[in-house]
C-alpha positions as CSV (number, residue, x, y, z in Angstrom):
1,X,-12.9,-15.8,7.2
2,X,-10.4,-13.3,8.5
3,X,-8.9,-10.0,7.4
4,X,-5.1,-9.5,7.2
5,X,-3.0,-6.5,6.2
6,X,0.2,-6.9,4.1
7,X,2.5,-3.9,4.0
8,X,5.3,-4.0,1.4
9,X,8.1,-2.0,2.8
10,X,11.2,-3.2,1.0
11,X,11.9,-0.2,-1.2
12,X,14.6,2.4,-0.9
13,X,12.4,5.4,-1.6
14,X,15.0,7.2,-3.6
15,X,12.7,9.8,-5.0
16,X,11.7,10.9,-1.5
17,X,15.3,11.2,-0.4
18,X,15.7,7.6,1.0
19,X,19.2,6.4,0.9
20,X,18.7,2.8,-0.2
21,X,22.2,1.3,0.2
22,X,23.5,4.3,2.0
23,X,23.1,3.7,5.7
24,X,23.4,7.4,6.6
25,X,20.0,8.1,4.9
26,X,17.1,5.8,5.8
27,X,14.5,4.8,3.2
28,X,11.4,6.9,3.0
29,X,9.3,4.6,5.2
30,X,11.6,5.4,8.1
31,X,11.7,9.2,7.5
32,X,10.2,11.1,10.4
33,X,6.7,12.6,10.0
34,X,5.6,14.5,13.1
35,X,8.4,13.0,15.1
36,X,7.8,9.3,14.3
37,X,8.7,7.1,11.3
38,X,6.3,7.4,8.4
39,X,5.6,3.7,8.4
40,X,4.4,3.9,12.1
41,X,1.6,6.2,11.0
42,X,0.7,3.6,8.3
43,X,0.6,0.8,10.8
44,X,-1.3,2.7,13.4
45,X,-4.5,3.1,11.4
46,X,-4.4,-0.5,10.3
47,X,-3.8,-1.8,13.9
48,X,-6.7,0.3,15.2
49,X,-9.2,-1.5,12.9
50,X,-10.5,-4.4,15.0
51,X,-11.5,-6.6,12.0
52,X,-7.8,-6.9,10.9
53,X,-6.4,-9.8,12.7
54,X,-2.7,-9.3,11.9
55,X,-0.3,-7.0,10.0
56,X,2.4,-8.6,7.9
57,X,5.3,-6.1,7.2
58,X,7.5,-7.3,4.3
59,X,11.0,-5.9,4.6
60,X,14.1,-6.3,2.5
61,X,16.3,-9.1,3.8
62,X,19.0,-6.4,4.3
63,X,16.9,-3.9,6.2
64,X,18.9,-2.5,9.1
65,X,16.4,0.2,10.3
66,X,13.3,-1.7,11.5
67,X,15.0,-2.9,14.7
68,X,16.1,0.6,15.6
69,X,12.5,1.5,16.6
70,X,10.3,0.2,19.4
71,X,6.8,-1.0,18.3
72,X,5.5,-1.3,21.9
73,X,1.9,-2.6,22.2
74,X,1.9,-3.9,18.7
75,X,4.0,-7.0,19.1
76,X,1.0,-9.4,19.0
77,X,-0.4,-7.7,15.9
78,X,2.7,-7.4,13.7
79,X,4.7,-10.2,11.9
80,X,7.8,-9.1,10.1
81,X,8.7,-11.0,7.0
82,X,12.2,-10.3,5.7
83,X,11.6,-11.6,2.2
84,X,11.1,-8.4,0.1
85,X,12.0,-8.6,-3.6
86,X,13.4,-6.2,-6.2
87,X,10.0,-5.0,-7.3
88,X,6.7,-4.2,-5.5
89,X,5.0,-7.2,-7.2
90,X,7.8,-9.6,-6.0
91,X,7.6,-8.2,-2.5
92,X,3.9,-8.7,-2.3
93,X,4.0,-12.2,-3.8
94,X,6.9,-13.2,-1.5
95,X,4.8,-11.9,1.5
96,X,1.7,-13.8,0.4
97,X,3.8,-17.0,0.1
98,X,5.4,-16.5,3.5
99,X,2.1,-15.9,5.3
100,X,0.3,-18.8,3.6
101,X,0.6,-21.1,6.6
102,X,-1.1,-18.5,8.8
103,X,-4.2,-17.9,6.7
104,X,-6.6,-19.7,4.3
105,X,-7.1,-19.1,0.6
106,X,-10.5,-17.4,1.3
107,X,-9.2,-14.9,3.8
108,X,-9.0,-11.3,2.8
109,X,-5.6,-9.6,2.4
110,X,-5.4,-5.8,2.4
111,X,-2.2,-4.7,0.6
112,X,-1.4,-1.2,1.7
113,X,1.6,1.0,0.7
114,X,4.0,1.7,3.6
115,X,4.2,5.2,2.2
116,X,0.5,6.0,2.6
117,X,0.4,7.2,6.2
118,X,-2.7,9.3,5.9
119,X,-5.4,6.7,5.3
120,X,-8.5,7.9,7.1
121,X,-9.9,5.3,9.4
122,X,-13.4,5.8,8.0
123,X,-12.2,5.0,4.5
124,X,-10.6,1.8,5.7
125,X,-13.9,0.8,7.3
126,X,-15.7,1.7,4.0
127,X,-13.4,-0.6,2.0
128,X,-13.9,-3.5,4.4
129,X,-17.7,-3.0,4.3
130,X,-18.0,-2.7,0.5
131,X,-15.2,-4.9,-0.9
132,X,-15.9,-7.5,1.8
133,X,-19.3,-8.1,0.3
134,X,-17.9,-8.4,-3.2
135,X,-17.1,-11.6,-5.0
136,X,-13.8,-10.3,-6.4
137,X,-12.7,-7.6,-3.9
138,X,-11.8,-4.0,-4.5
139,X,-9.6,-1.0,-3.9
140,X,-9.7,2.5,-2.7
141,X,-9.6,5.0,-5.6
142,X,-10.3,8.6,-6.4
143,X,-12.1,9.9,-9.6
144,X,-9.7,11.9,-11.7
145,X,-10.5,15.6,-11.5
146,X,-7.6,17.1,-13.5
147,X,-7.3,17.4,-17.2
148,X,-4.9,14.7,-18.4
149,X,-2.3,15.2,-21.2
150,X,-0.3,12.5,-23.0
151,X,3.4,13.3,-23.6
152,X,4.8,12.8,-27.1
153,X,8.1,11.7,-25.8
154,X,9.7,15.2,-26.2
155,X,7.9,17.0,-23.4
156,X,5.2,18.3,-25.6
157,X,1.5,17.5,-25.6
158,X,0.5,14.7,-27.9
159,X,-3.1,14.5,-26.9
160,X,-5.6,15.4,-24.2
161,X,-7.0,12.2,-22.5
162,X,-10.7,12.3,-21.6
163,X,-11.0,12.0,-17.9
164,X,-14.6,10.6,-17.8
165,X,-14.6,7.2,-16.1
166,X,-10.9,7.4,-15.0
167,X,-9.9,6.8,-11.4
168,X,-6.6,7.1,-9.6
169,X,-5.9,3.9,-7.8
170,X,-4.9,4.0,-4.2
171,X,-4.4,1.4,-1.4
172,X,-5.4,-0.7,0.4
173,X,-6.3,-3.1,-2.3
174,X,-8.2,-6.0,-0.9
175,X,-8.5,-9.5,-2.4
176,X,-8.7,-13.1,-1.3
177,X,-5.3,-14.6,-0.4
178,X,-5.6,-17.5,-2.8
179,X,-6.9,-15.4,-5.7
180,X,-4.3,-12.7,-5.3
181,X,-1.4,-15.2,-5.0
182,X,-2.6,-16.9,-8.2
183,X,-2.9,-13.5,-10.0
184,X,0.5,-12.3,-9.0
185,X,2.2,-15.6,-10.0
186,X,0.7,-15.3,-13.5
187,X,1.2,-11.5,-13.9
188,X,5.0,-11.4,-13.4
189,X,7.2,-8.9,-11.5
190,X,6.5,-5.8,-13.5
191,X,2.8,-5.3,-12.4
192,X,2.4,-2.1,-10.6
193,X,-0.6,-2.8,-8.4
194,X,-2.6,-5.8,-7.2
195,X,-5.8,-4.8,-9.0
196,X,-4.0,-5.0,-12.3
197,X,-3.0,-8.6,-11.6
198,X,-6.6,-9.5,-10.7
199,X,-7.8,-7.8,-13.9
200,X,-5.5,-10.0,-16.0
201,X,-7.5,-13.0,-14.7
202,X,-10.5,-11.4,-16.4
203,X,-12.1,-10.1,-13.2
204,X,-13.3,-6.7,-12.3
205,X,-12.4,-5.3,-8.8
206,X,-14.8,-2.9,-7.1
207,X,-13.8,0.7,-7.0
208,X,-14.4,2.1,-3.5
209,X,-14.3,5.9,-3.5
210,X,-11.8,7.6,-1.2
211,X,-10.4,11.1,-1.2
212,X,-7.1,12.9,-1.8
213,X,-6.0,12.8,1.9
214,X,-4.8,9.2,1.3
215,X,-1.6,10.5,-0.4
216,X,1.4,8.4,-1.3
217,X,4.7,9.9,-0.1
218,X,6.9,9.9,-3.2
219,X,8.9,13.2,-3.2
220,X,10.5,15.1,-0.3
221,X,7.8,17.7,-0.2
222,X,5.2,15.0,0.3
223,X,6.6,14.4,3.8
224,X,5.6,17.9,4.9
225,X,2.1,17.6,3.3
226,X,1.6,14.2,5.0
227,X,2.5,15.8,8.4
228,X,-0.1,18.5,7.9
229,X,-2.8,16.0,6.8
230,X,-2.0,13.8,9.9
231,X,-2.4,16.8,12.2
232,X,-5.8,17.4,10.8
233,X,-6.8,13.7,11.0
234,X,-5.7,13.5,14.6
235,X,-7.4,16.7,15.8
C-alpha cells in the first residue's frame, strides 16, 4: 500500500485574477506568493512528507505556464499529467485514470487543491495517520464557527442555519484509488469535492479536524493573506 498525491491544477482562477485564456495573466496557481508560484508552496509541503511516494499534477492540455518554471530537486517526485477537464471533477477523474498504471486500487490518493498553499505539515501527517486507519478514508475539515444565513434569492435573509454539526470541507481528501475512481465515474462532472462522490456510494468519510490556516486562495486579497500565513509557518 502506497500514498500518492493528486493536485488538480487545470483551472483558470478567474476570481483570483487569473487570466485563463489571456496569456498576459497567468492562472492563480502561478501567481507569485512570497516570490514563488502559489502552486510551488502547495507542492513543497506534499513533497516533504516521506510517506507520499509521488505527486501527480494535473494540468490543462493547453497550459503554457508550467514549463516556465524550474522544479529542481523534485523531478523524481512529480509526474505532470496534461489531461485536465472543464470541471474539477473531470480533472480529478482524468488524473486518476491516467495514473492507474502506476498504482493499485488499494493505494491511497490525497487530492489537494493547487490553491491551498498553506497546508501545515502537522495537519498533513494527522490526515495520513487518522484517515489511513479508516476503512473509507477522510478529509481535512474545520468546524463551522460563524452564524450561517440562507439567502432568499434577493440578497435578503431567508433563514438562519443552525451551525451545530456543520464542518467546512478542506483538502487534502484521501481515499483509495479504486474507490474514488468508481465514485467519481458514478457522480458525474458537477460534484464539487471528492468526499461528496464517496458519500453518494453510501459511505461516510472521516472528518479530520484542521484549522483556518489551510485557506483556499479564491480572491485577489487571499494571495496577500496566504503570504502572511506562509511566513508564519516557515518561521
